[in-house]
LUMBAZA-613041 format. One record per residue: x, y, z of N, C-alpha, C, O, CB in turn; residue number from 1; chain. Coordinates in Angstrom, 3 decimals, decimal comma, always signed. Glycine has a CB too. Layout:
! LUMBAZA-613041
R         nu         nv         nw        cau        cav        caw         cu         cv         cw         ou         ov         ow        cbu        cbv        cbw    nr   kette
R          X          Y          Z          X          Y          Z          X          Y          Z          X          Y          Z          X          Y          Z   NUM       A
...
//
This chain:
! LUMBAZA-613041
R         nu         nv         nw        cau        cav        caw         cu         cv         cw         ou         ov         ow        cbu        cbv        cbw    nr   kette
R     +0,662     -1,209     -0,073     -0,147     +0,070     -0,002     +0,836     +1,280     -0,054     +1,831     +1,256     +0,671     -1,050     +0,126     +1,371     1       A
R     +0,602     +2,328     -0,875     +1,342     +3,506     -0,913     +1,161     +4,263     +0,281     +0,047     +4,143     +0,790     +1,024     +4,277     -2,031     2       A
R     +1,969     +5,008     +0,854     +1,571     +5,817     +1,980     +2,086     +7,281     +1,918     +1,911     +8,131     +2,792     +2,055     +5,162     +3,235     3       A
R     +2,812     +7,453     +0,634     +3,344     +8,668     +0,333     +4,514     +9,292     +1,181     +4,988    +10,415     +1,011     +2,304     +9,489     +0,338     4       A
R     +4,910     +8,331     +2,157     +6,134     +8,882     +3,004     +7,406     +8,688     +2,192     +7,526     +7,845     +1,303     +6,307     +8,092     +4,470     5       A
R     +8,324     +9,527     +2,570     +9,594     +9,350     +1,912    +10,567     +8,596     +2,845    +10,394     +8,669     +4,062    +10,175    +10,719     +1,492     6       A
R    +11,513     +7,925     +2,362    +12,345     +7,034     +2,948    +13,980     +7,057     +2,189    +14,127     +6,965     +0,970    +11,548     +5,589     +2,831     7       A
R    +14,899     +7,170     +2,975    +16,186     +7,267     +2,368    +17,138     +5,903     +2,936    +17,258     +5,494     +4,091    +16,853     +8,822     +2,794     8       A
R    +17,633     +5,482     +1,909    +18,395     +4,242     +2,128    +20,056     +4,638     +1,841    +20,494     +5,090     +0,783    +17,772     +2,984     +1,032     9       A
R    +20,785     +4,362     +2,981    +22,369     +4,494     +2,664    +23,136     +3,431     +2,922    +23,029     +3,025     +4,079    +23,030     +5,523     +3,385    10       A
R    +23,982     +2,758     +2,131    +24,930     +1,750     +2,271    +26,446     +2,143     +2,095    +26,886     +2,826     +1,170    +24,576     +0,744     +1,338    11       A
R    +27,159     +1,612     +3,113    +28,556     +2,076     +2,896    +29,229     +0,740     +3,215    +28,605     -0,228     +3,652    +29,068     +3,408     +3,869    12       A
R    +30,618     +0,752     +2,955    +31,759     -0,170     +3,119    +32,543     +0,570     +3,618    +32,951     +1,470     +2,884    +32,322     -0,838     +2,031    13       A
R    +33,058     +0,514     +4,996    +34,028     +1,039     +5,996    +35,428     +0,122     +5,629    +35,431     -1,079     +5,359    +33,401     +0,810     +7,709    14       A
R    +36,487     +0,929     +5,688    +37,941     +0,024     +5,838    +37,939     -1,024     +6,905    +37,543     -0,821     +8,053    +39,240     +0,982     +6,235    15       A
R    +38,508     -2,404     +6,355    +38,627     -3,410     +6,959    +39,362     -3,535     +8,324    +38,816     -3,981     +9,333    +39,053     -4,078     +6,143    16       A
R    +40,593     -3,121     +8,267    +41,617     -3,312     +9,139    +41,566     -2,687    +10,364    +41,819     -1,486    +10,462    +42,679     -3,002     +8,605    17       A
R    +41,172     -3,589    +11,613    +41,018     -3,114    +13,050    +42,080     -2,104    +13,482    +41,810     -1,309    +14,382    +41,082     -4,317    +14,016    18       A
R    +43,188     -2,098    +12,928    +44,213     -1,298    +13,410    +44,160     +0,047    +13,222    +44,860     +0,793    +13,907    +45,291     -1,668    +12,958    19       A
R    +43,298     +0,526    +12,243    +43,040     +1,581    +11,683    +41,611     +2,078    +12,018    +40,881     +2,284    +11,048    +43,299     +1,396    +10,379    20       A
R    +41,085     +2,309    +13,321    +39,843     +2,550    +13,812    +39,672     +4,020    +13,333    +38,586     +4,437    +12,931    +39,716     +2,288    +15,389    21       A
R    +40,709     +4,726    +13,389    +40,448     +6,324    +13,175    +40,067     +6,580    +11,876    +39,476     +7,654    +11,759    +41,683     +7,242    +13,440    22       A
R    +40,245     +5,801    +10,625    +39,879     +5,870     +9,420    +38,531     +5,590     +9,434    +37,766     +6,379     +8,879    +40,597     +5,112     +8,614    23       A
R    +38,093     +4,557     +9,998    +36,519     +4,320     +9,980    +35,758     +5,233    +10,562    +34,663     +5,554    +10,100    +36,107     +3,149    +10,597    24       A
R    +36,362     +5,839    +11,842    +35,750     +6,754    +12,391    +35,479     +8,084    +11,478    +34,509     +8,830    +11,610    +36,461     +6,966    +13,525    25       A
R    +36,395     +8,209    +10,652    +36,359     +9,416     +9,743    +35,577     +9,116     +8,638    +34,836    +10,027     +8,267    +37,697     +9,872     +9,267    26       A
R    +35,549     +8,116     +8,040    +34,781     +7,627     +7,094    +33,183     +7,687     +7,675    +32,302     +8,042     +6,892    +35,342     +6,177     +6,723    27       A
R    +32,925     +7,417     +8,727    +31,761     +7,414     +9,302    +31,261     +8,696     +9,504    +30,093     +8,908     +9,179    +31,800     +6,750    +10,390    28       A
R    +32,062     +9,764    +10,072    +31,794    +11,171    +10,220    +31,162    +11,609     +9,009    +30,065    +12,152     +8,880    +33,015    +11,978    +10,509    29       A
R    +32,118    +11,254     +8,030    +32,145    +11,762     +6,468    +30,630    +11,232     +5,936    +29,856    +12,024     +5,397    +33,619    +10,951     +5,428    30       A
R    +30,358    +10,099     +6,101    +29,032     +9,582     +5,961    +27,794    +10,628     +6,642    +26,909    +11,204     +6,011    +29,069     +8,095     +6,695    31       A
R    +27,982    +10,657     +7,755    +26,648    +11,311     +8,476    +26,613    +12,659     +7,931    +25,563    +13,174     +7,547    +26,684    +11,393    +10,216    32       A
R    +28,008    +13,372     +7,881    +27,987    +14,786     +7,306    +27,245    +14,851     +5,830    +26,515    +15,812     +5,589    +29,570    +15,324     +7,167    33       A
R    +27,444    +13,812     +4,848    +26,835    +13,931     +3,554    +25,429    +13,482     +3,659    +24,626    +13,972     +2,864    +27,580    +13,144     +2,505    34       A
R    +24,958    +12,482     +4,668    +23,791    +12,217     +4,829    +22,792    +13,534     +5,151    +21,732    +13,812     +4,590    +23,842    +11,230     +5,797    35       A
R    +23,399    +14,173     +6,116    +22,541    +15,436     +6,575    +22,422    +16,413     +5,498    +21,355    +16,990     +5,292    +23,171    +16,195     +7,818    36       A
R    +23,754    +16,682     +4,615    +23,316    +17,466     +3,584    +22,409    +17,124     +2,619    +21,666    +17,945     +2,083    +24,205    +17,797     +3,017    37       A
R    +22,435    +15,681     +2,313    +21,166    +15,110     +1,376    +19,930    +15,455     +2,056    +19,009    +16,018     +1,463    +21,151    +13,422     +1,144    38       A
R    +19,888    +15,162     +3,176    +18,499    +15,263     +3,980    +18,081    +16,573     +4,037    +16,862    +16,663     +4,186    +18,547    +14,762     +5,443    39       A
R    +18,715    +17,700     +3,964    +18,468    +19,034     +4,021    +17,770    +19,266     +2,420    +17,148    +20,309     +2,219    +19,958    +19,919     +4,409    40       A
R    +17,896    +18,343     +1,423    +17,510    +18,746     -0,040    +16,225    +18,017     +0,019    +15,416    +18,456     -0,798    +18,593    +18,260     -1,368    41       A
R    +15,774    +16,985     +0,776    +14,461    +16,196     +0,627    +13,544    +17,011     +1,299    +13,735    +17,534     +2,397    +14,448    +14,711     +1,224    42       A
R    +12,312    +17,124     +0,445    +11,257    +18,026     +0,554    +10,512    +17,656     +2,037    +10,036    +18,553     +2,733    +10,258    +17,873     -0,805    43       A
R    +10,479    +16,546     +2,345     +9,813    +16,032     +3,784    +10,919    +16,153     +4,788    +12,090    +15,785     +4,689     +9,237    +14,359     +3,775    44       A
R    +10,294    +16,748     +5,777    +11,016    +17,368     +7,161    +11,809    +16,299     +7,773    +12,964    +16,560     +8,111     +9,915    +17,916     +8,353    45       A
R    +11,327    +15,126     +7,956    +11,781    +14,199     +8,844    +11,603    +12,608     +8,032    +10,857    +11,797     +8,582    +10,874    +14,409    +10,304    46       A
R    +12,226    +12,251     +6,873    +11,969    +11,145     +6,306    +12,809     +9,818     +7,062    +13,944     +9,904     +7,531    +12,295    +11,399     +4,835    47       A
R    +12,117     +8,820     +7,054    +12,547     +7,681     +7,592    +14,162     +7,268     +6,931    +14,252     +7,135     +5,711    +11,351     +6,586     +7,286    48       A
R    +15,330     +7,090     +7,761    +16,562     +6,754     +7,093    +16,963     +5,476     +7,348    +16,820     +5,196     +8,538    +17,593     +7,594     +7,415    49       A
R    +17,421     +4,576     +6,670    +17,879     +3,137     +6,909    +19,178     +3,276     +6,414    +19,329     +3,632     +5,245    +17,040     +1,930     +6,187    50       A
R    +20,225     +3,025     +7,198    +21,872     +2,862     +7,227    +22,233     +1,507     +7,014    +22,201     +0,850     +8,054    +22,569     +3,292     +8,625    51       A
R    +22,548     +0,915     +6,056    +23,134     -0,342     +6,047    +24,836     -0,461     +5,513    +25,560     +0,504     +5,269    +22,155     -1,165     +5,125    52       A
R    +25,147     -1,653     +5,434    +26,669     -1,759     +5,142    +27,344     -2,602     +5,544    +26,722     -3,401     +6,244    +27,336     -0,892     +5,464    53       A
R    +28,543     -2,843     +5,407    +29,679     -3,665     +6,016    +30,553     -2,526     +6,703    +31,284     -1,741     +6,098    +30,586     -4,604     +4,818    54       A
R    +30,371     -2,573     +7,901    +30,885     -1,413     +8,916    +32,247     -1,966     +9,341    +33,036     -1,215     +9,915    +29,827     -1,134    +10,348    55       A
R    +32,586     -3,329     +9,071    +33,923     -3,791     +9,492    +34,249     -3,521    +10,939    +35,427     -3,393    +11,273    +34,962     -3,153     +8,652    56       A
R    +33,018     -3,402    +12,038    +33,385     -2,660    +13,403    +32,481     -3,420    +14,240    +31,389     -3,760    +13,784    +33,115     -0,929    +13,498    57       A
R    +32,886     -3,773    +15,621    +31,779     -4,131    +16,692    +30,877     -3,092    +16,880    +31,156     -1,947    +16,524    +32,325     -4,455    +18,057    58       A
R    +29,831     -3,379    +17,402    +28,702     -2,338    +17,867    +29,255     -1,081    +18,713    +28,830     +0,067    +18,588    +27,590     -3,131    +18,835    59       A
R    +30,261     -1,488    +19,585    +30,949     -0,496    +20,435    +31,966     +0,024    +20,050    +32,725     +0,546    +20,866    +31,270     -0,872    +21,506    60       A
R    +32,263     +0,015    +18,608    +33,490     +0,670    +18,100    +33,228     +2,147    +17,840    +32,126     +2,587    +17,513    +33,991     -0,020    +16,796    61       A
R    +34,398     +2,925    +18,020    +34,288     +4,525    +17,809    +33,386     +4,912    +16,620    +32,622     +5,875    +16,688    +35,775     +5,190    +17,515    62       A
R    +33,489     +4,194    +15,621    +32,943     +4,714    +14,388    +31,448     +4,272    +14,389    +30,653     +5,000    +13,795    +33,759     +4,175    +13,094    63       A
R    +31,004     +3,159    +14,993    +29,608     +3,110    +14,972    +28,876     +3,846    +16,202    +27,657     +4,006    +16,259    +29,236     +1,674    +14,915    64       A
R    +29,728     +4,241    +17,110    +28,797     +4,947    +18,324    +28,619     +6,108    +17,744    +27,859     +6,776    +18,445    +29,423     +5,160    +19,884    65       A
R    +29,045     +6,832    +16,539    +28,737     +8,049    +15,931    +27,530     +7,982    +15,535    +27,005     +9,075    +15,320    +29,519     +8,420    +14,932    66       A
R    +26,734     +6,820    +15,318    +25,332     +6,862    +14,805    +24,315     +7,040    +15,811    +23,161     +7,391    +15,565    +25,007     +5,663    +14,089    67       A
R    +24,853     +6,745    +17,132    +23,779     +6,998    +18,149    +24,359     +7,775    +19,403    +23,619     +8,345    +20,204    +23,130     +5,592    +18,620    68       A
R    +25,565     +7,758    +19,498    +26,128     +8,587    +20,708    +27,533     +9,288    +20,157    +28,567     +8,712    +19,817    +26,448     +7,506    +22,143    69       A
R    +27,246    +10,704    +20,175    +28,414    +11,420    +19,629    +29,281    +11,931    +20,452    +29,993    +12,857    +20,064    +28,102    +12,387    +18,886    70       A
R    +29,402    +11,375    +21,889    +30,439    +11,759    +22,833    +31,630    +10,663    +22,894    +32,561    +10,820    +23,684    +29,768    +11,950    +24,265    71       A
R    +31,570     +9,652    +22,108    +32,709     +8,854    +22,101    +33,990     +9,411    +21,699    +33,978    +10,319    +20,868    +32,475     +7,839    +21,349    72       A
R    +35,166     +8,967    +22,202    +36,431     +9,351    +22,183    +37,067     +8,370    +21,464    +37,023     +7,250    +21,973    +36,977     +9,577    +23,426    73       A
R    +37,749     +8,503    +20,234    +38,508     +7,423    +19,564    +39,927     +7,092    +20,437    +40,721     +7,970    +20,776    +38,851     +7,929    +17,966    74       A
R    +40,061     +5,837    +20,692    +41,208     +5,324    +21,281    +41,992     +4,173    +20,310    +41,194     +3,326    +19,907    +40,751     +4,736    +22,676    75       A
R    +42,853     +4,044    +20,025    +43,517     +2,985    +19,419    +45,224     +2,913    +19,488    +45,887     +3,647    +20,221    +43,040     +3,051    +18,011    76       A
R    +45,670     +2,115    +18,782    +47,177     +1,846    +19,164    +47,973     +2,902    +18,364    +49,203     +2,884    +18,406    +47,712     +0,242    +18,761    77       A
R    +47,362     +3,743    +17,701    +48,312     +4,827    +16,927    +47,851     +6,125    +17,591    +47,716     +7,133    +16,896    +48,096     +4,901    +15,118    78       A
R    +47,620     +6,145    +18,816    +47,188     +7,452    +19,515    +48,706     +8,285    +19,730    +49,548     +8,030    +20,591    +46,298     +7,071    +21,160    79       A
R    +48,756     +9,121    +18,900    +50,020    +10,075    +19,076    +49,452    +11,344    +18,952    +48,319    +11,582    +18,534    +51,245     +9,896    +17,993    80       A
R    +50,586    +12,434    +19,468    +50,242    +13,804    +19,187    +49,739    +14,162    +17,786    +48,871    +15,025    +17,658    +51,378    +14,586    +19,456    81       A
R    +50,181    +13,622    +16,896    +49,608    +14,027    +15,506    +48,421    +13,437    +15,177    +47,698    +13,988    +14,347    +50,480    +13,724    +14,418    82       A
R    +48,051    +12,251    +15,768    +46,868    +11,826    +15,823    +45,774    +12,715    +16,367    +44,741    +13,048    +15,786    +46,950    +10,764    +16,443    83       A
R    +46,211    +13,067    +17,680    +45,339    +13,851    +18,654    +44,821    +15,106    +17,821    +43,653    +15,492    +17,859    +46,217    +14,336    +20,059    84       A
R    +45,805    +15,681    +17,081    +45,577    +17,003    +16,441    +44,488    +16,617    +15,204    +43,397    +17,175    +15,089    +47,132    +17,720    +15,856    85       A
R    +44,892    +15,760    +14,472    +43,922    +14,991    +13,278    +42,674    +14,935    +13,809    +41,772    +15,638    +13,354    +44,322    +13,417    +12,839    86       A
R    +42,498    +14,139    +14,770    +41,447    +13,625    +15,402    +40,478    +14,914    +15,877    +39,288    +14,964    +15,566    +41,990    +12,701    +16,584    87       A
R    +41,106    +15,880    +16,618    +40,492    +17,165    +17,152    +39,742    +17,711    +15,962    +38,549    +18,001    +16,043    +41,611    +18,259    +17,732    88       A
R    +40,512    +17,863    +14,756    +39,958    +18,515    +13,714    +38,962    +17,954    +12,986    +38,094    +18,686    +12,512    +40,799    +18,820    +12,956    89       A
R    +38,929    +16,526    +12,777    +37,707    +15,915    +12,372    +36,594    +16,080    +13,383    +35,487    +16,430    +12,973    +37,935    +14,497    +12,109    90       A
R    +36,775    +15,881    +14,531    +35,738    +16,248    +15,542    +35,196    +17,555    +15,510    +33,974    +17,665    +15,612    +36,219    +16,090    +16,807    91       A
R    +35,862    +18,508    +15,391    +35,452    +19,800    +15,631    +34,591    +20,214    +14,241    +33,556    +20,878    +14,292    +36,788    +20,762    +15,971    92       A
R    +35,197    +19,704    +12,973    +34,486    +19,936    +11,750    +33,149    +19,213    +11,841    +32,129    +19,781    +11,452    +35,309    +19,467    +10,525    93       A
R    +33,116    +17,931    +12,363    +31,958    +17,149    +12,373    +30,872    +17,967    +13,348    +29,688    +18,023    +13,014    +32,336    +15,611    +12,897    94       A
R    +31,272    +18,491    +14,370    +30,533    +19,161    +15,367    +29,694    +20,506    +14,981    +28,555    +20,886    +15,252    +31,499    +19,468    +16,392    95       A
R    +30,943    +21,141    +14,108    +30,397    +22,342    +13,575    +29,378    +22,497    +12,486    +28,679    +23,469    +12,198    +31,352    +22,971    +13,196    96       A
R    +29,461    +21,325    +11,962    +28,528    +21,274    +10,893    +27,086    +21,257    +11,042    +26,583    +20,264    +11,566    +28,792    +20,274    +10,238    97       A
R    +26,371    +22,185    +10,670    +24,862    +22,085    +11,129    +23,979    +21,112    +10,326    +22,803    +20,876    +10,601    +24,175    +23,498    +11,020    98       A
R    +24,602    +20,625     +9,402    +23,561    +19,708     +8,914    +24,197    +18,028     +9,110    +23,480    +17,057     +8,866    +23,208    +20,158     +7,172    99       A
R    +25,263    +17,925     +9,461    +25,697    +16,501     +9,980    +24,569    +15,931    +10,958    +24,025    +16,606    +11,831    +27,193    +16,588    +10,826   100       A
R    +24,305    +14,624    +10,692    +23,441    +13,969    +11,458    +24,213    +13,451    +12,746    +25,028    +12,538    +12,610    +22,793    +12,883    +10,640   101       A
R    +23,992    +13,974    +13,909    +24,652    +13,448    +15,365    +23,777    +12,912    +16,244    +22,820    +13,436    +16,813    +25,314    +14,519    +16,192   102       A
R    +24,352    +11,435    +16,312    +23,626    +10,653    +17,378    +22,025    +10,494    +17,303    +21,269    +10,288    +18,252    +23,946    +11,321    +18,685   103       A
R    +21,705    +10,634    +16,000    +19,943    +10,451    +16,048    +19,655     +9,070    +15,453    +18,485     +8,836    +15,152    +18,995    +11,714    +15,010   104       A
R    +20,541     +8,170    +15,256    +20,148     +6,958    +14,697    +20,042     +5,959    +15,826    +20,649     +6,228    +16,862    +21,105     +6,518    +13,616   105       A
R    +19,268     +4,712    +15,747    +19,165     +3,593    +16,585    +19,520     +2,271    +15,905    +19,189     +1,960    +14,761    +17,826     +3,539    +17,118   106       A
R    +20,132     +1,640    +16,634    +20,454     +0,315    +15,790    +19,174     -0,742    +15,765    +18,552     -0,833    +16,824    +21,830     -0,501    +16,512   107       A
R    +18,785     -1,445    +14,784    +17,969     -2,206    +14,751    +17,947     -3,553    +15,513    +16,963     -4,291    +15,533    +17,880     -2,272    +13,688   108       A
R    +18,916     -3,764    +16,029    +19,572     -5,079    +16,766    +19,215     -4,673    +18,498    +18,946     -5,548    +19,321    +21,640     -5,230    +16,366   109       A
R    +19,262     -3,563    +18,749    +18,842     -3,413    +19,990    +17,512     -3,863    +20,796    +17,384     -3,577    +21,986    +18,928     -2,319    +20,034   110       A
//
């Protein structure tokens, strides 16, 4: 039955290597920023959003927590001053973007 409702389906494949959580984190932040920008062009105010894909990460990983909790801080074996500076830039850019989807999605597996 047609409802006239809009829904958006997003699919992604994040980097596979568990040693590079920060790469997956940046990819997820980028995905959510682009999703927010796209949703701003959709006429319906709050369309349903389905995000699927191969995230190559456990549910409590830094990258996946961005979908439902934007207060998570990335920790991994490459945590250096250079990484801290890079992470801070990614986080500030993500937080400053008014269109980025921040912590608004929920897992279908909870």
